[in-house]
C-alpha positions as CSV (number, residue, x, y, z in Angstrom):
1,M,-19.1,-71.5,18.6
2,N,-21.4,-68.5,20.1
3,N,-19.4,-68.8,23.3
4,P,-15.8,-67.9,21.4
5,I,-17.5,-65.3,19.1
6,L,-19.0,-63.3,22.1
7,L,-15.8,-63.2,24.0
8,I,-14.0,-61.6,20.6
9,G,-16.7,-59.3,20.7
10,I,-16.7,-58.4,24.2
11,G,-12.8,-57.7,24.1
12,V,-13.0,-55.9,20.7
13,V,-15.4,-53.4,22.2
14,A,-13.6,-53.5,25.6
15,L,-10.4,-52.5,23.9
16,A,-12.0,-49.8,21.7
17,L,-13.6,-48.6,25.2
18,G,-10.1,-48.5,26.4
19,G,-8.5,-46.8,23.4
20,L,-11.3,-43.7,23.7
21,I,-10.7,-43.5,27.0
22,G,-7.1,-43.4,26.4
23,F,-7.6,-40.6,24.4
24,F,-9.8,-38.7,26.3
25,I,-7.2,-38.9,28.9
26,K,-4.3,-37.7,26.8
27,Q,-6.7,-35.0,25.5
28,A,-7.3,-33.8,29.0
29,L,-3.6,-33.8,30.3
30,I,-2.7,-32.1,26.9
31,T,-5.3,-29.4,27.9
32,K,-4.5,-29.0,31.5
33,E,-0.6,-28.7,30.2
34,R,-1.4,-25.9,28.0
35,K,-3.3,-24.0,30.7
36,E,-0.4,-24.1,32.8
37,Q,1.7,-23.0,30.1
38,N,-0.4,-20.2,29.1
39,I,-0.4,-19.1,33.0
40,K,3.2,-19.3,32.8
41,A,3.5,-17.1,29.5
42,D,0.8,-14.7,31.4
43,H,3.1,-14.6,34.3
44,I,6.2,-14.0,32.4
45,I,4.7,-11.3,30.7
46,R,3.2,-9.4,33.7
47,E,6.8,-10.0,34.9
48,A,8.2,-8.3,31.6
49,K,5.7,-5.7,31.9
50,E,6.6,-4.9,34.9
51,R,10.4,-4.8,35.0
52,S,10.2,-2.9,31.8
53,R,7.6,-0.2,33.7
54,E,10.7,0.0,36.3
55,I,12.9,0.4,33.5
56,E,11.3,2.9,32.3
57,L,11.0,4.6,35.1
58,E,14.6,4.7,35.8
59,A,15.5,6.0,32.5
60,K,13.1,8.6,33.4
61,D,14.7,9.4,36.2
62,T,18.3,9.4,35.0
63,A,17.1,11.3,31.6
64,L,16.0,14.1,34.6
65,G,19.0,14.3,36.6
66,I,21.3,14.7,33.1
67,T,18.9,17.4,31.9
68,Q,19.1,19.3,35.4
69,K,22.8,19.0,35.7
70,A,23.1,20.6,32.0
71,E,20.8,23.2,32.8
72,E,23.3,23.7,36.2
73,E,25.8,23.6,34.0
74,L,24.5,25.8,31.1
75,A,23.9,28.3,33.7
76,H,26.8,28.3,35.1
77,R,28.7,29.3,32.0
78,R,26.4,31.7,30.9
79,N,27.3,33.5,34.5
80,E,31.0,32.9,33.7
81,L,30.2,34.4,30.2
82,S,28.6,37.4,31.6
83,K,31.2,38.3,33.8
84,E,33.7,37.7,31.0
85,D,31.7,40.0,29.0
86,D,31.6,42.6,31.8
87,R,35.6,42.2,32.1
88,L,36.1,42.7,28.6
89,Q,33.6,45.4,28.0
90,K,35.8,47.1,31.3
91,R,38.9,46.2,29.8
92,R,37.8,48.4,26.0
93,E,36.8,50.9,28.3
94,E,39.9,51.2,29.6
95,L,42.2,50.7,26.6
96,D,39.8,53.6,25.4
97,R,40.7,56.0,27.9
98,R,44.5,54.7,27.3
99,L,44.6,55.8,23.5
100,E,42.6,59.2,24.6
101,K,45.6,60.1,27.0
102,Y,48.2,58.5,24.3
103,E,46.8,61.3,21.9
104,E,46.5,64.2,24.1
105,R,50.3,63.4,24.7
106,E,51.1,63.4,21.3
107,V,49.8,66.4,20.6
108,R,51.5,68.1,23.4
109,L,55.2,66.2,22.2
110,N,54.4,67.5,18.8
111,K,54.2,71.4,19.7
112,R,56.8,70.8,22.3
113,Q,58.7,69.5,19.5
114,S,58.0,72.3,17.2
115,S,59.3,74.7,20.3
116,I,62.3,72.6,20.4
117,D,62.9,72.8,16.5
118,K,62.4,76.5,16.7
119,R,65.1,76.7,19.7
120,A,67.5,74.4,18.0
121,N,67.0,76.7,14.6
122,E,68.1,79.5,17.1
123,I,71.4,77.7,18.5
124,D,72.8,76.4,15.5
125,G,72.3,80.3,14.1
126,L,74.3,81.7,17.1
127,Y,76.5,78.6,17.0
128,Q,77.9,79.1,13.7
129,E,78.3,83.5,14.6
130,V,80.5,82.1,17.7
131,V,82.8,79.8,15.4
132,E,82.9,82.6,13.2
133,E,83.6,85.1,15.6
134,L,86.4,82.3,17.3
135,Q,88.0,81.5,14.1
136,R,88.8,85.2,13.6
137,V,90.3,85.7,17.1
138,A,92.1,82.3,17.0
139,Q,93.3,83.2,13.4
140,M,92.6,79.1,13.1
141,T,90.0,77.1,11.3
142,T,87.8,74.5,12.9
143,D,89.6,71.7,11.5
144,E,92.7,73.2,13.4
145,A,91.2,73.8,15.9
146,R,90.0,70.1,16.5
147,E,93.0,68.7,15.7
148,V,94.6,70.9,18.8
149,L,91.7,69.7,21.1
150,L,92.1,65.9,20.1
151,A,95.6,66.0,20.9
152,E,95.2,67.5,24.3
153,T,92.3,65.1,25.3
154,E,94.3,62.2,23.9
155,K,97.2,62.8,26.1
156,E,95.1,63.7,29.2
157,A,92.8,60.2,28.5
158,R,96.0,58.0,27.7
159,A,97.7,59.4,31.3
160,D,94.1,58.7,32.9
161,M,94.1,55.5,31.2
162,A,97.3,53.8,32.3
163,R,96.8,55.1,35.7
164,I,93.1,53.4,35.7
165,I,94.4,50.2,34.1
166,R,97.3,50.1,36.9
167,Q,94.5,50.3,39.4
168,I,92.3,47.5,38.0
169,E,95.2,45.2,37.7
170,N,96.4,45.7,41.1
171,E,92.8,45.2,42.2
172,A,92.0,42.2,40.0
173,R,95.4,40.6,41.1
174,E,94.5,41.5,44.7
175,K,91.1,40.2,44.9
176,G,91.7,37.3,42.3
177,N,94.9,35.7,44.5
178,A,92.8,36.1,47.5
179,R,89.7,34.3,45.8
180,A,91.5,32.0,44.5
181,R,93.4,31.0,47.6
182,E,89.8,30.4,49.7
183,L,88.6,28.4,46.7
184,I,91.5,26.3,46.4
185,A,91.5,25.6,50.5
186,D,87.8,25.5,50.4
187,A,88.0,22.2,48.1
188,I,90.9,21.0,49.7
189,Q,89.3,21.2,53.3
190,R,86.2,19.7,51.7
191,V,87.1,16.9,49.6
192,A,91.1,15.6,50.3
193,S,91.7,12.4,51.6
194,E,93.2,12.5,54.8
195,R,96.3,10.2,54.3
196,V,98.1,8.9,51.2
197,A,96.7,5.8,49.5
198,E,98.8,2.6,49.7
199,V,101.2,1.7,47.8
200,T,100.7,-2.0,45.9
201,T,102.8,-4.0,47.8
202,S,105.4,-6.6,46.2
203,L,106.4,-8.4,49.5
204,V,105.0,-11.5,50.4
205,N,105.7,-12.7,54.0
206,L,106.3,-16.3,55.0
207,P,105.8,-18.3,58.1
208,N,109.3,-19.5,58.3
209,E,112.6,-20.0,56.5
210,E,111.6,-23.5,55.4
211,M,108.7,-22.2,53.1
212,K,111.4,-20.5,50.4
213,G,112.5,-23.9,49.9
214,R,109.2,-25.1,49.2
215,I,108.6,-21.7,46.7
216,V,111.9,-22.6,44.6
217,G,111.1,-26.1,44.7
218,R,113.2,-29.5,43.5
219,N,115.9,-27.8,41.2
220,G,113.8,-24.6,40.9
221,R,110.6,-26.7,39.2
222,N,108.2,-24.4,41.5
223,I,109.4,-20.9,41.1
224,R,110.1,-21.8,37.2
225,A,106.5,-22.5,36.7
226,F,105.0,-19.7,38.9
227,E,107.5,-17.1,37.1
228,Q,106.4,-18.9,33.3
229,I,102.7,-18.7,34.1
230,S,102.3,-15.4,36.2
231,G,104.8,-13.5,34.3
232,V,106.4,-12.1,37.2
233,D,109.7,-12.1,38.9
234,V,110.4,-13.9,42.1
235,I,113.4,-12.6,44.6
236,V,114.1,-15.3,47.0
237,D,116.8,-13.0,48.9
238,D,118.0,-12.9,52.5
239,T,115.0,-11.1,53.9
240,P,113.6,-12.9,56.9
241,E,110.7,-14.4,56.4
242,A,109.7,-13.0,53.2
243,V,110.2,-12.7,49.0
244,T,109.5,-10.1,46.6
245,V,107.7,-10.2,43.9
246,S,108.6,-7.9,41.0
247,C,107.1,-6.9,37.7
248,F,106.5,-3.4,35.8
249,D,102.6,-4.2,35.5
250,S,101.2,-3.2,38.9
251,V,98.0,-5.9,38.3
252,R,99.8,-8.9,37.4
253,R,102.0,-8.4,40.2
254,E,99.3,-8.1,42.6
255,I,98.1,-11.0,40.7
256,A,101.4,-12.9,41.8
257,R,101.2,-11.7,45.3
258,R,97.9,-13.0,45.9
259,A,98.1,-16.3,44.5
260,L,101.6,-17.1,46.0
261,S,100.1,-15.5,49.3
262,R,97.4,-18.5,49.0
263,L,100.0,-20.9,47.9
264,V,101.9,-20.3,51.1
265,I,99.1,-20.8,53.7
266,D,97.6,-23.8,51.6
267,G,101.0,-25.5,51.5
268,R,100.5,-27.1,48.5
269,I,103.1,-25.4,46.0
270,H,103.5,-27.5,43.0
271,P,102.7,-26.5,39.2
272,S,99.6,-27.9,38.7
273,N,98.2,-26.3,41.9
274,I,100.3,-22.8,40.9
275,E,98.6,-22.6,37.7
276,K,94.7,-23.2,39.4
277,M,96.0,-20.8,41.7
278,L,96.9,-17.9,39.1
279,K,93.7,-18.6,37.1
280,E,91.5,-18.2,40.0
281,E,93.4,-14.9,41.4
282,E,93.4,-13.4,37.4
283,E,89.0,-13.9,37.4
284,Q,88.9,-12.6,40.7
285,M,91.2,-9.7,40.0
286,E,88.9,-9.2,36.8
287,E,86.0,-8.9,39.2
288,D,87.8,-6.3,41.8
289,I,89.1,-4.4,39.2
290,E,85.3,-4.0,37.5
291,E,84.1,-3.1,41.4
292,A,86.8,-0.4,42.1
293,G,85.6,1.3,39.0
294,E,82.3,1.0,39.2
295,Q,82.8,2.3,43.3
296,A,85.0,5.0,42.0
297,A,82.6,6.8,39.9
298,Y,80.1,6.3,42.6
299,D,82.3,8.1,44.7
300,A,83.0,10.8,42.3
301,G,79.4,11.1,41.3
302,V,79.3,10.0,37.6
303,A,77.3,8.1,35.9
304,G,76.7,6.5,32.4
305,L,80.2,5.4,31.5
306,H,80.9,2.3,29.7
307,K,81.9,-0.7,31.1
308,E,85.3,-1.0,29.4
309,V,85.7,2.6,30.6
310,L,84.8,1.5,34.1
311,K,87.3,-1.5,33.8
312,K,90.1,0.6,32.8
313,L,89.5,2.8,35.7
314,G,89.5,-0.1,38.2
315,R,93.0,-1.0,37.1
316,L,94.3,2.4,38.6
317,K,93.9,1.1,41.5
318,F,97.3,-1.0,41.4
319,R,99.1,2.1,39.6
320,T,100.6,4.8,41.7
321,S,102.6,7.9,41.5
322,Y,104.8,9.2,44.3
323,G,103.3,7.3,47.0
324,Q,99.7,8.6,45.6
325,N,97.2,5.7,44.5
326,Q,96.4,6.6,41.2
327,L,92.2,5.6,41.6
328,A,92.1,8.0,45.0
329,H,93.6,10.4,43.5
330,A,91.0,10.5,40.3
331,V,88.1,10.4,42.5
332,E,89.7,13.6,44.8
333,T,90.5,15.3,41.6
334,A,87.0,14.6,40.2
335,K,85.6,16.3,43.9
336,I,87.8,19.1,44.0
337,A,87.1,19.9,40.3
338,S,83.1,19.6,41.1
339,V,83.4,22.0,43.7
340,I,85.3,24.4,41.6
341,A,82.8,24.2,38.7
342,A,80.2,25.1,41.4
343,E,81.7,28.0,42.5
344,L,82.9,29.4,38.7
345,G,79.6,28.4,37.3
346,A,80.4,25.7,35.3
347,N,79.4,22.5,33.7
348,I,79.9,20.1,36.9
349,E,79.3,16.9,35.6
350,I,81.7,17.3,32.3
351,A,84.3,18.8,34.7
352,K,83.8,15.7,37.2
353,A,83.9,13.2,34.5
354,G,87.3,14.8,32.9
355,A,88.7,15.0,36.5
356,L,87.7,11.4,36.9
357,L,89.2,9.9,33.6
358,H,92.0,12.6,33.0
359,D,94.7,9.6,34.2
360,L,92.9,6.5,32.6
361,G,95.6,6.5,29.7
362,K,97.8,5.6,33.2
363,A,95.9,1.9,33.0
364,M,97.5,1.3,29.5
365,D,100.8,3.3,29.1
366,H,102.9,0.5,30.1
367,N,101.8,-1.6,27.0
368,T,100.7,1.2,24.2
369,E,102.6,3.5,22.4
370,G,102.2,7.5,23.2
371,T,101.6,9.6,26.4
372,H,99.1,8.9,28.7
373,A,96.8,12.1,27.7
374,Q,96.8,11.0,24.8
375,I,96.3,7.6,25.0
376,G,93.2,7.9,27.6
377,A,91.5,10.4,25.3
378,E,91.7,7.8,22.3
379,F,90.4,4.8,24.3
380,A,87.3,7.2,26.0
381,Q,86.5,8.1,22.4
382,R,86.2,4.7,21.5
383,H,83.8,3.9,23.8
384,G,81.6,7.0,23.5
385,V,82.8,9.6,26.0
386,N,81.5,13.2,25.5
387,K,83.9,15.2,23.1
388,D,84.3,17.6,26.0
389,V,85.4,14.9,28.6
390,V,88.1,13.6,25.9
391,N,89.5,17.0,25.1
392,I,89.8,17.2,28.9
393,I,91.8,14.1,29.1
394,A,94.0,14.9,26.1
395,S,94.8,18.5,27.6
396,H,95.2,18.2,30.9
397,H,99.1,18.5,29.9
398,H,99.0,20.7,27.2
399,E,99.5,18.4,24.5
400,T,96.2,19.7,23.1
401,D,94.7,23.0,23.6
402,Q,92.3,23.0,26.3
403,E,88.4,23.9,24.9
404,S,86.1,24.7,27.7
405,V,86.7,26.3,31.1
406,E,86.1,22.5,32.4
407,A,89.2,21.6,31.2
408,V,91.4,24.5,33.0
409,I,89.3,23.6,36.1
410,A,90.1,19.7,35.6
411,E,93.8,20.6,35.2
412,A,93.5,22.8,38.0
413,A,92.2,20.2,40.5
414,D,94.7,17.8,39.2
415,A,97.6,19.9,40.7
416,I,95.7,20.8,43.9
417,S,95.0,16.8,44.6
418,G,98.8,16.0,43.3
419,A,100.2,18.8,45.1
420,R,98.5,19.1,48.5
421,P,100.2,18.3,51.7
422,G,100.2,14.9,52.6
423,A,98.7,13.8,49.2
424,R,102.1,12.5,47.9
425,R,105.7,11.1,49.3
426,E,109.1,10.5,47.8
427,D,111.8,8.3,49.0
428,L,114.1,10.0,51.3
429,E,117.0,10.2,49.3
430,Q,115.1,11.6,46.3
431,Y,113.4,14.2,48.1
432,I,116.8,15.6,49.4
433,K,118.3,15.4,45.7
434,R,115.5,17.3,44.8
435,L,115.3,20.1,47.2
436,R,119.6,20.4,46.7
437,A,119.0,21.1,42.8
438,L,116.0,23.8,43.4
439,E,119.1,25.1,45.7
440,N,121.5,24.6,43.2
441,I,119.8,26.2,40.3
442,A,119.1,29.4,42.8
443,N,123.0,29.7,44.1
444,S,124.5,29.3,40.5
445,Y,123.0,33.3,39.8
446,D,125.4,36.0,40.1
447,G,124.3,38.2,42.9
448,V,122.4,35.8,45.0
449,D,123.2,35.9,48.9
450,R,121.6,32.5,49.8
451,S,119.1,30.5,48.9
452,F,116.2,28.1,51.2
453,A,113.9,25.5,49.7
454,I,110.7,25.5,52.3
455,Q,107.3,23.8,52.3
456,A,108.6,20.4,50.9
457,G,110.4,21.8,48.0
458,R,107.0,23.3,47.1
459,E,108.7,27.2,47.3
460,V,112.6,28.7,46.9
461,R,113.0,31.9,48.9
462,I,116.2,33.6,47.4
463,I,118.0,36.5,49.1
464,V,120.2,38.5,46.9
465,K,122.6,41.3,47.7
466,P,120.9,44.5,47.0
467,N,124.7,46.4,46.2
468,E,124.9,44.1,43.0
469,V,120.8,43.2,42.2
470,D,118.2,45.9,41.5
471,D,114.8,45.7,41.6
472,V,114.5,45.3,38.0
473,E,117.0,42.2,38.0
474,A,115.6,40.8,40.9
475,N,112.0,40.5,38.7
476,R,114.2,39.2,35.6
477,M,115.7,36.9,38.1
478,A,112.5,35.0,39.8
479,K,111.4,34.4,36.3
480,N,114.7,32.8,35.1
481,I,114.9,30.5,37.9
482,A,111.5,29.5,37.6
483,Q,112.1,28.8,33.9
484,Q,114.8,27.1,34.6
485,I,113.3,24.5,37.2
486,E,110.5,23.8,34.6
487,E,113.1,23.0,31.8
488,T,115.3,20.9,33.7
489,M,113.3,19.1,37.0
490,Q,110.5,17.2,37.4
491,Y,108.0,17.3,40.4
492,P,104.4,17.2,41.6
493,G,102.1,20.5,41.4
494,Q,104.1,23.6,41.2
495,I,107.1,25.6,42.8
496,R,107.1,29.1,43.9
497,V,110.0,31.2,43.5
498,T,110.7,34.3,45.6
499,V,113.5,36.5,45.3
500,I,114.1,38.6,48.3
501,R,116.0,42.0,47.9
502,E,116.3,43.8,51.4
503,S,118.3,47.2,51.8
504,R,119.5,48.2,55.1
505,A,121.1,51.5,55.9
506,T,123.4,51.2,59.0
507,E,125.4,53.9,61.1
508,Y,127.1,54.0,64.5
509,A,126.5,56.8,66.8
510,K,129.9,57.5,68.2
């Protein structure tokens, strides 16, 4: 029995001894860990103190630099203020000297004015005595003498004024004509096109005569479908290997011409393909028109136009007048107007824009009532074009009043572009008819010996009989013939009427 108790006791003692040893070991570990933490804490504190000392030194250095910089700037400003103070002091002394001079001059002027007033009083007294003596001698009052003197002076002044006016008019006419010719020649030389623009063709070439039958189709179904969809007339006649597309609308005619050319090349000519080709060409034409308008505005140097205005402008590419392409004419007119405006000191941008858009109404006058100037001005106004440009469009044929010098410049540029040599062409029959009409008008007047239409119909030279027509009648005849030409004929540009009266004295030596 004693052995188990002894074992239990020994176990209890051993357990207690083990727990006590574990406790001391734990306490030793905790103490060691605490010492290590204290060592780390001391190390961190030392690093923090060293870092704070470094930061403090850097801050002191920075503050010292700022202080030095501020002191230098303060010294610089003090120096500038000192210099400015010296300048102000010198200026003040100079102003004081000037003020003294002005005061001295004023004193001298007052003295001089006193002497002048005294002399004026003496002169007034002498003048009164002279007037009284003159009235006594001439037996005329001052008012009567004044009237006589004014009458004589007015007569002499009128004669001198008339002579000076005639002289100034002659000089102005000579210089003005020379300057105008120089300006117009310079404008034409710098910007005029080298050739007449192409007329929009309405002729479609065919590879052979057999193609005409395919265009017409069985019982004419192809040509009827083409005409119905495109809105044009297709003329199939005896012209070898060609058919003609006819329509008053140049854009529609061009669409039809392109579509028919593609159909001829493709070879599949039937109603469904015709409709497809025409639709594709209509879409392509819209793109071409817009591109042509944008290119024209770019060439003319006009920016900021509305997209719809550019589209209408592009339609002029397919409009001609006397063989002159209207879009090329518009661009050329804008360039000429810019040159003239620059020479005259006018607004170049307004003149260019007005000249470029002056015939805008021709792109729509075939389906809108009114003149092309009125239609174009209304369209431009609706799309935000400058009011001065709108006035140029509306007034370039004098349908409304011209409100600016730019409107006159645009009108002149339009006339120059249309009337310059090579700008336009006419059919031979119309050309000959117009020249004969000019000569017939001139020959219808009494006293005319001969007349000649020269310079492609831009001048009529009339030779009169000197024993029947005097110089005054020659001037009146030129004016009347020019007026009759304006009222009865249509022509591009202007026509010069020259009446020549030549006196000849003939004797025979026998």
